[in-house]
SERO-4910 file (N, C-alpha, C, O; in steps of 0.05 Angstrom, whole numbers):
BEGIN
 pado doro    nc1    nc2    nc3   cac1   cac2   cac3    cc1    cc2    cc3    oc1    oc2    oc3
  Met    A     23    -23      2     -5      2     -4     17     28      1     15     51     -8
  Lys    A     35     18     15     56     63     11     68     46     -9     84     61    -20
  Leu    A     70     27    -18    104     31    -55     75     35    -66     84     25    -86
  Thr    A     48     39    -72     27     43    -70     20     80    -88     17     90   -110
  Arg    A     20     90    -54     22    124    -58     37    133    -59     38    157    -61
  Phe    A     57    118    -59     84    130    -53     76    138    -94     62    155   -105
  Leu    A     86    125   -101     78    116   -136     68    138   -146     80    154   -160
  Phe    A     38    141   -137     17    163   -133     14    185   -143      3    198   -160
  Trp    A     37    185   -114     60    219   -111     76    222   -117     84    245   -113
  Phe    A     92    207   -130    108    202   -153    100    211   -170    113    231   -176
  Met    A     81    207   -187     71    212   -222     56    239   -211     55    253   -231
  Val    A     46    252   -192     33    269   -198     55    295   -192     48    317   -201
  Ala    A     85    293   -174    106    302   -182    113    309   -208    111    333   -213
  Val    A    121    289   -233    119    287   -244    109    300   -269    124    303   -287
  Leu    A     81    308   -270     68    316   -291     62    337   -277     57    355   -293
  Val    A     60    348   -249     68    384   -244    100    388   -273    102    399   -295
  Val    A    116    374   -258    147    381   -273    144    386   -302    153    404   -315
  Phe    A    123    358   -311    124    359   -343    110    383   -350    116    399   -368
  Gly    A     78    387   -325     57    418   -335     79    440   -340     84    448   -363
  Ile    A     92    448   -315    104    478   -314    132    472   -344    145    490   -355
  Gly    A    134    446   -350    156    454   -378    141    454   -403    151    458   -425
  Ser    A    113    450   -398     93    453   -426     90    489   -430     93    502   -451
  Leu    A     81    499   -402     87    523   -393    106    542   -411    100    562   -424
  Phe    A    122    533   -408    147    535   -422    148    537   -444    135    553   -458
  Ala    A    167    516   -453    151    513   -482    129    529   -497    131    527   -522
  Ser    A    112    541   -490     87    550   -491     66    529   -503     59    535   -526
  Phe    A     56    511   -495     45    494   -493     16    494   -469     18    478   -450
  Pro    A     -9    510   -468    -22    509   -441    -37    485   -444    -45    473   -424
  Phe    A    -43    476   -470    -66    455   -466    -58    438   -467    -72    420   -477
  Tyr    A    -30    430   -457    -18    411   -445    -10    403   -430      0    381   -426
  Ala    A    -14    432   -411      5    437   -386    -23    436   -378    -18    424   -357
  Val    A    -50    440   -377    -69    437   -357    -84    412   -372   -103    398   -366
  Ile    A    -71    412   -387    -91    370   -377    -68    353   -353    -73    342   -331
  Met    A    -35    358   -370    -16    351   -347    -27    358   -314    -27    346   -292
  Phe    A    -35    383   -323    -51    388   -280    -64    380   -261    -64    376   -236
  Gly    A    -78    378   -289   -118    357   -290   -109    332   -282   -121    319   -264
  Asp    A    -84    321   -297    -83    296   -283    -69    292   -264    -69    269   -255
  Ala    A    -49    314   -250    -40    324   -224    -61    314   -203    -60    298   -184
  Val    A    -83    329   -214   -105    329   -180   -124    309   -181   -136    303   -160
  Val    A   -129    297   -203   -136    269   -207   -121    248   -185   -127    241   -162
  Met    A    -96    241   -207    -73    223   -191    -74    246   -152    -68    247   -128
  Ala    A    -77    250   -159    -62    272   -129    -90    261   -111    -80    245    -94
  Phe    A   -119    263   -107   -139    254   -105   -147    228   -104   -171    225    -98
  Cys    A   -126    200   -110   -135    181   -109   -113    164    -85   -119    149    -67
  Ala    A    -77    180    -98    -69    177    -85    -76    185    -44    -72    167    -28
  Trp    A    -87    215    -36    -99    224    -17   -117    197     -4   -105    186     15
  His    A   -136    189    -11   -155    159     -6   -153    140    -19   -173    127    -28
  Leu    A   -123    134    -23   -120    108    -24   -122     98     10   -137     79      9
  Pro    A   -118    101     29   -117     87     56   -153     83     64   -163     68     80
  Lys    A   -163    100     50   -188     95     60   -195     64     48   -211     51     62
  Arg    A   -190     56     34   -184     23     26   -227     25      1   -239      4     -7
  Thr    A   -232     39     -1   -253     27     -7   -253     24    -37   -236     33    -53
  Lys    A   -279      7    -41   -276    -14    -70   -273     10    -93   -254     12   -108
  Phe    A   -293     27    -93   -286     49   -101   -260     83   -120   -255     94   -141
  Ile    A   -252     85    -86   -223     87   -112   -209     70   -110   -190     84   -105
  Phe    A   -200     44   -108   -192     16   -122   -196     25   -163   -188     38   -183
  Tyr    A   -217      5   -150   -234     25   -188   -230     43   -205   -222     39   -228
  Phe    A   -236     70   -191   -231     98   -199   -204     99   -210   -199    110   -232
  Ser    A   -172     78   -184   -158     90   -194   -142     78   -212   -123     86   -224
  Val    A   -155     51   -211   -152     29   -248   -163     37   -276   -161     25   -297
  Phe    A   -181     68   -269   -199     73   -292   -168     90   -298   -153     87   -317
  Val    A   -165    107   -278   -144    137   -287   -125    128   -299   -124    133   -323
  Leu    A   -108    115   -289    -81     93   -297    -86     85   -326    -69     85   -344
  Ala    A   -113     77   -327   -118     59   -360   -122     87   -373   -115     93   -396
  Leu    A   -133    100   -359   -132    135   -384   -110    143   -376   -116    165   -365
  Asn    A    -78    138   -374    -54    147   -381    -39    123   -390    -18    125   -402
  Ile    A    -48    105   -385    -44     91   -417    -48     86   -440    -32     82   -459
  Ile    A    -68     86   -439    -80     64   -455    -75     95   -487    -66     88   -509
  Pro    A    -81    119   -483    -74    144   -495    -56    141   -512    -54    137   -536
  Thr    A    -41    143   -493    -14    138   -492      2    124   -517     15    135   -535
  Ile    A      0    106   -514      9     84   -538     -3     72   -566      1     51   -577
  Phe    A    -23     99   -574    -36     99   -594    -45    127   -598    -67    138   -605
  Asp    A    -12    139   -589      0    169   -601     27    170   -598     39    161   -579
  Gln    A     40    184   -622     77    188   -623     84    193   -600     76    209   -583
  Phe    A    105    171   -601    120    147   -574    138    173   -574    135    194   -585
  Gly    A    151    165   -563    174    181   -557    180    174   -528    163    163   -515
  Leu    A    206    181   -515    214    166   -496    215    185   -465    228    182   -444
  Ala    A    197    204   -473    179    209   -445    151    205   -436    138    212   -416
  Asp    A    144    188   -459    121    171   -457    118    139   -441    105    128   -424
  Leu    A    149    132   -468    154    111   -453    158    107   -429    153     85   -419
  Phe    A    169    135   -410    176    130   -378    150    142   -366    145    140   -343
  Phe    A    131    155   -386    114    163   -367     93    131   -368     82    127   -346
  Val    A     89    116   -383     69     92   -391     86     73   -364     73     60   -348
  Leu    A    112     74   -363    128     55   -359    118     60   -321    111     42   -305
  Leu    A    120     91   -318    113     91   -287     80     91   -275     72     86   -253
  Asn    A     58    100   -308     40     85   -288     39     54   -308     20     52   -324
  Phe    A     47     46   -308     48      6   -314     52      3   -282     40    -15   -270
  Ala    A     70     22   -267     83     -4   -252     68      7   -222     69     -4   -200
  Thr    A     50     42   -232     33     41   -214      3     22   -216    -11     21   -197
  Leu    A     -2     11   -237    -28     -2   -236    -14    -26   -223    -30    -41   -211
  Ile    A     10    -33   -222     17    -69   -222     18    -65   -183     10    -81   -167
  Ser    A     28    -44   -180     29    -49   -142     -4    -47   -134    -14    -64   -119
  Leu    A    -17    -29   -144    -47    -36   -145    -59    -61   -141    -73    -74   -125
  Val    A    -44    -64   -166    -78    -93   -164    -63   -124   -157    -71   -147   -162
  Val    A    -32   -114   -139    -28   -124   -122    -38   -134    -95    -37   -157    -85
  Thr    A    -50   -106    -85    -66    -96    -60    -91    -97    -65   -104    -81    -51
  Arg    A   -101   -108    -78   -139   -109    -83   -152   -118    -76   -176   -118    -82
  Lys    A   -130   -139    -43   -148   -154    -39   -154   -135    -18   -177   -129    -12
  Glu    A   -126   -121     -3   -140    -92     21   -162    -77     12   -177    -67     29
  Phe    A   -164    -72    -16   -184    -55    -22   -216    -78    -31   -236    -76    -17
  Leu    A   -215    -91    -46   -239   -111    -53   -259   -127    -29   -283   -131    -31
  Ser    A   -240   -136     -4   -253   -147     16   -266   -115     35   -273   -121     58
  Ala    A   -268    -94     31   -283    -80     46   -316    -77     38   -331    -64     52
***
């Protein structure tokens, strides 16, 4: 559980850094999307200790939304890093699913 929360918070930090980088590169649309994703990821990380079915499935949904569209777009090194980080977070979440689904 601690690893999963850490990975979510790490993703929040990465998204904020990428969002700031997008702002400096004059891509405000992408920055807003990244900041929005960071807020949703922070919501997931904040509520994970409650161990509810809703937060489990919502977190899986958010991670899937981060992984799937990235694969079907132009794919570079930053995309690979982002997909692998989301995938590692998803695996960590699925491994601890019994803590959520037994509630």
